[in-house]
C-alpha positions in Angstrom: 103.8 112.5 93.2 103.7 110.9 96.9 105.6 110.3 100.0 104.9 107.3 101.1 105.6 103.9 100.9 103.7 102.6 97.5 101.3 99.8 99.1 100.2 102.7 101.8 99.6 105.2 98.8 97.8 102.3 96.8 95.4 101.5 99.8 94.9 105.3 100.8 93.7 106.2 97.8 91.1 103.1 97.4 89.9 104.4 100.2 89.3 108.2 99.3 87.6 106.7 95.9 85.5 104.4 98.3 83.9 108.0 100.0 83.8 109.0 95.9 80.0 109.1 94.8 78.5 106.9 92.8 82.4 105.2 92.2 82.9 101.5 92.0 86.5 99.7 92.0 86.1 96.9 89.5 89.9 96.4 89.3 93.1 96.5 91.8 96.3 94.8 91.5 99.7 95.7 93.3 100.7 98.9 91.2 97.2 99.4 89.3 93.2 100.3 90.0 90.1 100.9 87.9 87.4 102.8 88.4 84.2 103.1 87.1 82.3 106.4 88.1 79.2 107.2 87.1 76.6 110.7 86.3 74.2 111.4 88.9 71.0 112.4 86.0 72.2 110.0 83.5 74.0 107.2 84.8 76.8 107.3 81.9 80.4 105.6 82.7 83.4 107.5 83.2 86.8 105.2 83.2 89.0 106.6 85.7 92.3 104.3 86.0 95.2 104.6 88.6 99.3 103.3 87.7 101.7 103.0 90.4 104.9 102.3 88.3 108.0 100.6 89.9 110.7 102.7 92.0 108.8 105.9 91.5 106.8 107.8 93.8 104.3 109.5 91.7 100.7 108.1 90.4 99.7 107.4 86.6 96.5 109.0 86.0 93.9 108.5 83.2 89.8 109.2 83.2 87.7 109.8 80.4 84.1 109.0 79.4 83.1 106.7 77.2 80.3 108.3 75.8 80.3 111.4 74.0 82.5 114.6 73.0 82.9 116.5 76.0 82.4 115.8 79.7 81.6 119.5 80.6 85.0 119.0 83.0 83.5 116.3 85.0 86.4 114.2 85.0 88.8 116.5 85.3 87.2 118.4 88.7 86.9 114.5 90.3 90.8 113.5 89.7 91.4 117.4 91.4 89.4 116.3 93.8 90.7 112.9 94.3 94.9 114.3 94.0 93.4 116.8 97.1 92.2 114.5 99.2 95.4 112.6 99.2 97.5 115.5 99.7 95.0 116.6 102.7 95.8 113.1 103.4 99.8 113.6 103.8 99.8 111.2 100.7 
């Protein structure tokens, strides 16, 4: 959940993503962001998606590895770091 207008939340999320290591935004619309993150050693690619539904002050998140059966919790930790960063920025 966020406590500002949708555009401010989206722009703040983009700023947060710009400092997440090895992460690049591929697509952005007024209510959607698709980014990829690459692992440090093997350069595995993870998709990270954020959706801002109309008339709701929440961000839906999906983060998934493109290969393998387990990422050893990397996606969960990344999303949690992003959530904490947004909270620290009072979003």
